[in-house]
C-alpha positions as CSV (number, residue, x, y, z in Angstrom):
1,M,95.8,94.8,112.0
2,E,95.4,91.1,111.1
3,E,97.8,89.4,108.8
4,K,95.1,88.7,106.2
5,D,94.4,92.5,105.9
6,C,97.9,93.1,104.5
7,A,99.1,90.4,102.2
8,V,102.5,92.1,101.5
9,C,103.3,92.6,105.2
10,A,105.1,89.2,105.3
11,D,107.6,90.2,102.5
12,F,111.1,90.8,103.7
13,I,114.3,92.0,101.9
14,V,117.9,91.6,103.0
15,V,120.3,94.4,102.1
16,K,124.1,93.9,102.5
17,A,126.2,97.0,102.0
18,L,129.2,96.4,99.7
19,E,130.5,99.9,100.4
20,N,130.3,102.6,103.1
21,G,127.3,104.9,103.0
22,V,124.6,102.7,101.4
23,T,121.2,104.3,102.0
24,I,117.9,102.5,102.4
25,I,114.8,104.7,102.1
26,G,111.3,103.6,103.0
27,L,108.5,105.0,100.8
28,T,104.8,105.2,101.9
29,R,101.9,103.8,100.0
30,G,98.7,105.7,99.2
31,K,97.7,108.7,97.1
32,D,100.9,110.6,97.7
33,T,104.2,108.6,97.9
34,K,106.5,110.1,100.5
35,F,109.8,109.2,102.2
36,H,109.1,108.1,105.8
37,H,112.3,106.4,107.0
38,S,116.0,106.1,106.0
39,E,119.0,104.1,107.2
40,K,122.7,104.2,106.3
41,L,124.8,101.1,106.2
42,D,128.6,100.8,106.2
43,K,130.4,98.1,104.2
44,G,129.6,94.6,105.4
45,K,126.6,95.6,107.5
46,V,123.3,93.9,106.8
47,M,119.7,95.1,107.3
48,I,116.6,92.9,107.2
49,A,113.6,95.1,106.3
50,Q,109.9,94.2,106.1
51,F,107.2,95.7,103.9
52,T,104.4,96.9,106.1
53,E,101.0,98.6,105.6
54,P,102.6,102.1,105.3
55,T,105.7,100.9,103.5
56,S,105.1,100.1,99.8
57,A,108.6,100.5,98.4
58,M,112.3,100.9,99.3
59,K,114.9,102.8,97.5
60,I,118.5,101.7,97.9
61,R,121.4,104.0,97.0
62,G,125.0,102.7,96.8
63,K,126.6,99.3,96.1
64,A,124.7,96.6,97.8
65,W,123.3,93.1,97.5
66,I,119.5,92.9,97.8
67,L,118.0,89.5,98.5
68,T,114.3,88.8,98.1
69,K,112.1,85.8,97.7
70,H,112.2,86.6,94.0
71,G,116.0,86.5,93.8
72,T,119.2,88.5,94.3
73,V,120.0,91.9,92.8
74,E,123.2,93.9,93.0
75,A,122.6,97.7,93.2
76,G,125.2,100.4,92.4
77,E,128.0,100.4,89.8
């Protein structure tokens, strides 16, 4: 697939776990949204994730910093 065919494919997020057991879940795009991948992070661990043609959304459970090109968000309580 060429880059021009998937405009969101260049979007990345950075997730830094602020507690043990932070879960990152990738969700598919299309008619039916489904879970297709998950990762668990322990406190202090960082994951850099990229949106792709099949990945339209990410769900993050637990206390974490999420950095995007749009800004920073803290998830969890």
